C-alpha positions as CSV (number, residue, x, y, z in Angstrom):
1,M,3.7,-17.3,0.9
2,R,0.3,-16.4,1.4
3,V,0.0,-12.5,0.7
4,L,-3.0,-10.2,1.8
5,V,-3.3,-6.8,0.0
6,A,-5.7,-4.5,2.2
7,C,-7.5,-1.9,0.6
8,E,-6.7,-2.5,-3.1
9,Y,-9.4,-2.6,-5.2
10,S,-7.0,-2.8,-8.6
11,G,-5.5,-5.6,-7.9
12,R,-2.0,-4.4,-8.9
13,V,0.0,-5.5,-6.1
14,R,-2.2,-8.6,-5.8
15,D,-1.4,-9.8,-9.7
16,A,2.2,-8.6,-9.0
17,F,2.2,-11.3,-6.0
18,I,0.4,-14.2,-8.0
19,A,2.4,-13.7,-11.2
20,R,5.4,-14.5,-8.8
21,G,3.6,-18.0,-7.8
22,H,2.2,-16.6,-4.3
23,D,-1.3,-16.9,-3.0
24,A,-2.5,-13.8,-2.9
25,L,-5.8,-11.9,-2.4
26,S,-6.8,-8.5,-2.6
27,C,-9.7,-6.9,-0.3
28,D,-11.4,-3.5,-0.2
29,L,-14.9,-2.4,0.1
30,L,-15.2,-1.7,-3.6
31,P,-15.0,-4.5,-6.2
32,T,-12.0,-5.2,-7.8
33,E,-10.8,-3.7,-11.0
34,A,-9.0,-6.9,-12.5
35,P,-10.1,-10.2,-12.4
36,G,-8.5,-12.3,-9.7
37,P,-8.9,-13.5,-5.8
38,H,-10.7,-10.6,-4.5
39,H,-12.8,-10.2,-1.1
40,Q,-15.3,-7.3,-1.3
41,G,-15.9,-6.3,2.5
42,D,-14.3,-5.4,5.6
43,V,-10.2,-6.6,5.7
44,R,-10.6,-6.9,9.3
45,D,-12.7,-9.9,8.8
46,L,-9.6,-11.2,7.4
47,L,-6.6,-10.3,9.5
48,G,-6.6,-13.4,11.6
49,D,-6.2,-16.0,8.8
50,G,-2.6,-17.0,9.1
51,W,-1.2,-14.9,6.4
52,D,2.6,-14.6,5.9
53,L,2.4,-11.1,4.6
54,M,0.2,-8.3,4.4
55,V,0.4,-4.8,2.0
56,A,-2.0,-2.5,3.2
57,H,-3.0,0.8,1.4
58,P,-5.2,2.5,4.0
59,P,-7.4,5.3,2.5
60,C,-5.4,8.5,2.8
61,T,-8.3,10.9,2.3
62,D,-8.4,11.7,6.3
63,L,-4.7,11.5,6.5
64,A,-2.5,12.9,4.0
65,V,-1.1,16.3,4.9
66,S,-1.8,17.5,1.6
67,G,-5.4,17.8,2.9
68,A,-4.6,19.2,6.0
69,R,-6.1,22.3,5.3
70,W,-9.3,20.7,5.6
71,F,-8.9,18.4,8.8
72,A,-10.9,21.0,11.2
73,G,-14.0,20.2,9.1
74,K,-13.3,16.8,9.3
75,G,-14.5,16.0,13.0
76,D,-13.3,12.7,14.4
77,R,-12.7,10.9,10.8
78,P,-9.0,11.8,11.4
79,A,-9.1,9.8,14.6
80,T,-10.8,7.1,13.2
81,A,-8.7,6.7,10.2
82,L,-5.4,6.5,12.6
83,E,-7.2,4.2,14.6
84,F,-7.2,1.9,11.6
85,V,-3.7,2.5,10.7
86,R,-2.9,1.3,14.2
87,L,-5.2,-2.1,13.8
88,L,-3.7,-2.7,10.5
89,L,0.2,-2.4,11.8
90,D,-0.8,-4.5,14.7
91,A,-2.5,-7.1,13.0
92,P,-1.2,-10.6,13.9
93,I,0.8,-11.2,10.4
94,D,4.8,-11.2,10.6
95,R,5.4,-9.2,7.7
96,I,3.5,-6.0,7.2
97,A,4.3,-3.2,4.8
98,L,1.7,0.1,5.1
99,E,1.8,2.3,2.1
100,N,0.6,6.2,2.4
101,P,1.4,9.2,1.2
102,V,3.1,11.8,3.3
103,S,0.7,11.7,6.2
104,V,-0.3,12.3,10.0
105,I,0.6,8.8,10.4
106,S,4.4,10.3,10.6
107,S,3.5,12.4,13.4
108,R,0.6,10.3,15.3
109,I,2.0,7.1,15.1
110,R,5.6,6.9,14.0
111,R,7.9,8.2,10.8
112,P,7.4,6.0,8.1
113,D,11.1,3.4,7.4
114,Q,11.2,4.5,3.7
115,I,10.0,7.0,1.5
116,I,10.3,6.0,-2.4
117,Q,8.8,7.5,-5.6
118,P,7.8,6.0,-8.8
119,W,10.6,7.4,-10.7
120,Q,12.8,4.9,-9.0
121,F,11.0,2.1,-10.4
122,G,10.6,2.7,-13.9
123,H,7.8,5.5,-14.0
124,G,8.5,9.2,-14.9
125,E,6.3,10.5,-12.3
126,T,6.8,12.1,-8.9
127,K,4.7,11.0,-5.8
128,A,6.3,10.5,-2.1
129,T,5.0,7.4,-0.9
130,C,6.1,6.3,2.3
131,L,6.4,2.8,3.7
132,W,5.7,1.7,7.4
133,L,7.4,-1.7,7.7
134,K,7.2,-4.6,10.3
135,N,9.8,-7.5,9.4
136,L,10.6,-6.3,5.8
137,P,13.7,-4.7,4.5
138,P,13.3,-1.1,2.7
139,L,12.7,-1.4,-1.1
140,T,15.8,-1.1,-3.4
141,P,15.0,0.9,-6.4
142,T,14.6,-1.4,-9.6
143,E,15.0,1.3,-12.5
144,V,15.6,4.9,-12.0
145,V,14.2,7.2,-14.8
146,D,14.3,10.6,-16.0
147,G,11.4,12.7,-16.8
148,R,10.5,13.2,-12.9
149,E,6.8,15.0,-13.4
150,P,4.3,14.9,-10.7
151,R,1.5,13.7,-13.0
152,V,-0.8,12.4,-10.2
153,H,-1.0,15.8,-8.2
154,M,-1.5,17.7,-11.6
155,M,-4.8,15.6,-12.2
156,P,-8.1,17.6,-12.7
157,P,-10.8,17.5,-10.5
158,G,-13.4,14.7,-11.6
159,P,-15.4,11.8,-9.7
160,D,-12.7,9.3,-10.1
161,R,-9.9,11.5,-9.5
162,W,-9.4,9.5,-5.8
163,K,-9.3,6.3,-7.6
164,E,-6.5,7.4,-10.2
165,R,-4.5,8.9,-7.8
166,S,-4.7,5.5,-5.3
167,R,-3.4,3.1,-7.6
168,T,-0.3,1.6,-7.0
169,F,2.5,1.9,-9.6
170,E,3.0,-1.8,-11.7
171,G,7.0,-0.8,-11.1
172,I,6.4,-0.5,-7.2
173,A,3.7,-3.6,-7.4
174,A,6.6,-5.9,-9.0
175,A,9.2,-4.5,-6.6
176,M,7.2,-5.9,-3.5
177,A,6.4,-8.7,-5.3
178,D,10.0,-9.7,-6.3
179,Q,11.9,-8.7,-3.2
180,W,9.4,-9.3,-0.3
181,G,8.3,-12.3,-1.8
182,E,11.9,-13.8,-1.5
183,L,11.6,-13.7,1.7
184,G,9.2,-16.4,1.7
185,A,11.4,-18.8,0.1
186,V,14.4,-17.8,2.0
187,Q,12.5,-18.7,5.1
188,E,11.3,-22.1,3.5
189,V,14.7,-23.1,2.5
190,L,15.9,-22.1,6.6
191,W,13.2,-24.4,7.7
């Protein structure tokens, strides 16, 4: 499958799909942290390039309800962020997963199809992650573990806090690649 991982600088989801034999490309305005296929630039330039699947991680700064108390001072930024989410969800790609924390996407566009936690995929942490899905099944938990701590939420303030909080957990990336990557193999058999 040709997989576009939108708004990802870490390379975690991209690399999980590559490890399973898929043609995956990450795209972000930032350079990638991990060597691999990466387009540094605007994802809008790539949306019509014939992808089979897109996993999108739009910036949550102007969407997450955890920052709702600052919405009044953000001007048009939340509306612009929602327009970007709509653009991603309406992209000409057959299968789309859009990931974000609990956010205004739920009330302004539609409710998520699934809410997952890192502890369902081998990480002893809590961080509710919403998935809006198009032609994709919900993820099935792969390794439910104890030790459910809110480490991500408890990070001290700092210049890189947003980067640390935005990285996809490896277990979730692996589940995406294993479960959604298999859909491409099923499609090939059917054709």
